[in-house]
C-alpha positions in Angstrom: -182.4 -111.0 -48.4 -182.0 -110.6 -44.7 -178.5 -111.6 -43.5 -180.1 -113.0 -40.3 -180.7 -116.4 -42.0 -177.4 -116.7 -43.9 -174.7 -118.8 -42.3 -171.3 -117.5 -43.1 -168.3 -119.7 -43.6 -165.6 -119.7 -40.9 -162.5 -119.8 -43.1 -162.7 -122.8 -45.4 -164.9 -124.9 -43.0 -167.9 -126.4 -44.6 -171.1 -126.5 -42.5 -173.4 -129.3 -42.8 -176.3 -129.3 -40.4 -177.7 -132.8 -40.4 -180.4 -133.9 -38.1 -179.8 -137.0 -36.0 -181.2 -140.2 -37.5 -184.2 -141.1 -35.3 -183.9 -144.4 -33.4 -187.1 -146.4 -33.1 -188.7 -146.9 -29.7 -189.5 -150.5 -30.6 -187.2 -153.3 -29.4 -184.4 -153.7 -32.0 -185.0 -157.3 -33.0 -182.7 -158.5 -35.7 -182.2 -161.7 -37.7 -178.7 -163.1 -38.0 -178.6 -161.5 -41.5 -179.7 -158.2 -40.0 -177.0 -158.4 -37.4 -174.4 -159.0 -40.2 -175.8 -156.0 -42.1 -175.4 -153.8 -39.0 -171.8 -155.0 -38.4 -171.0 -154.4 -42.1 -172.4 -150.9 -42.0 -170.4 -150.0 -38.8 -167.2 -151.4 -40.4 -167.9 -149.5 -43.7 -168.4 -146.2 -41.9 -165.4 -146.7 -39.7 -163.3 -147.3 -42.8 -164.8 -144.3 -44.5 -164.0 -142.1 -41.5 -160.4 -143.4 -41.4 -160.0 -142.7 -45.1 -161.2 -139.1 -45.0 -158.9 -136.6 -46.6 -158.7 -133.0 -45.7 -160.6 -132.2 -48.9 -163.4 -134.5 -47.9 -164.2 -132.9 -44.5 -167.7 -132.1 -45.7 -168.4 -135.8 -45.2 -167.4 -135.8 -41.6 -170.8 -134.8 -40.3 -172.7 -137.4 -42.3 -170.3 -140.2 -41.5 -170.4 -139.3 -37.7 -174.2 -139.1 -37.7 -174.5 -142.5 -39.5 -171.8 -144.1 -37.4 -173.6 -143.0 -34.2 -176.9 -144.4 -35.5 -175.5 -147.8 -36.5 -173.4 -148.1 -33.4 -176.5 -147.5 -31.3 -178.4 -150.0 -33.3 -175.6 -152.6 -32.9 -175.6 -152.1 -29.1 -179.4 -152.4 -28.8 -179.7 -155.3 -31.2 -181.5 -158.4 -29.9 -180.7 -161.4 -32.1 -183.7 -163.6 -32.8 -183.2 -166.9 -34.6 -186.0 -167.9 -36.8 -187.9 -170.9 -35.4 -189.5 -173.2 -38.0 -193.1 -173.9 -37.2 -196.7 -173.7 -38.2 -197.2 -170.2 -36.7 -196.1 -166.9 -38.2 -193.4 -165.2 -36.0 -190.4 -163.0 -36.3 -188.1 -164.5 -39.0 -190.9 -166.4 -40.8 -191.3 -166.3 -44.5 -195.0 -166.1 -45.3 -196.8 -166.5 -48.7 -200.2 -164.9 -48.9 -202.9 -164.9 -51.5 -204.3 -161.4 -52.0 -207.8 -160.4 -53.0 -206.7 -159.9 -56.6 -205.4 -163.5 -56.6 -201.8 -162.5 -56.6 -199.3 -164.3 -54.4 -196.9 -162.3 -52.3 -194.1 -163.7 -50.1 -192.7 -161.7 -47.2 -190.1 -162.4 -44.6 -190.7 -160.7 -41.2 -187.4 -159.0 -40.1 -186.1 -156.2 -38.0 -186.8 -152.5 -38.8 -183.4 -151.7 -40.3 -183.2 -154.8 -42.5 -186.7 -154.4 -44.0 -186.9 -153.7 -47.7 -190.5 -154.4 -49.0 -189.3 -154.3 -52.6 -187.1 -157.3 -51.8 -189.8 -159.1 -49.9 -188.7 -158.2 -46.3 -191.1 -156.4 -44.0 -190.5 -154.9 -40.5 -192.1 -156.8 -37.7 -193.8 -153.5 -36.7 -195.4 -153.0 -40.1 -199.2 -153.4 -40.3 -198.9 -156.5 -42.5 -196.4 -158.2 -40.2 -198.5 -157.4 -37.1 -201.5 -158.9 -38.8 -199.7 -162.0 -39.9 -197.9 -162.7 -36.6 -199.5 -165.5 -34.6 -201.5 -166.8 -37.5 -201.4 -170.2 -39.3 -202.0 -171.4 -42.9 -205.6 -170.8 -43.9 -206.1 -167.8 -41.7 -207.3 -164.6 -43.4 -205.8 -161.3 -42.3 -207.0 -157.8 -43.1 -204.7 -154.9 -43.7 -205.9 -151.5 -45.0 -209.3 -153.0 -45.7 -207.8 -155.7 -47.9 -208.0 -159.4 -47.0 -205.3 -161.9 -47.7 -205.1 -165.6 -46.9 -202.0 -167.3 -45.5 -201.0 -170.0 -48.0 -197.6 -171.0 -46.7 -195.2 -170.4 -43.7 -191.5 -171.2 -43.9 
């Protein structure tokens, strides 16, 4: 193997080339819960950095990268309080009836707090964009599948 592509260790230093975490170009809208999650993640990473031992220096690059990301997300966060109403908007919880007669409930949240497996979807997702501005009874189409809005909370 060519030595041109082998990185040698400098003493006992451990190299960890981590790419920066990409930051979305969309506005960083967050719910109050999302803001709390960001604050908790920054605090957790700061504590992890403070607790690093000389033996755990390999974690420095990862912690610094993640701390930079979450600090940037905290500074760009735009807190949006959910407004109850009849129209789907950021922070709304929406129940839909899919073509296969299954009911699904989603809450429209910020990008970093989205977890579709837990029922939260990013406001920039195709489903959230299709739902936003709609009312109960409206039918939306996403990926060639139609769903009817049954409830907005």
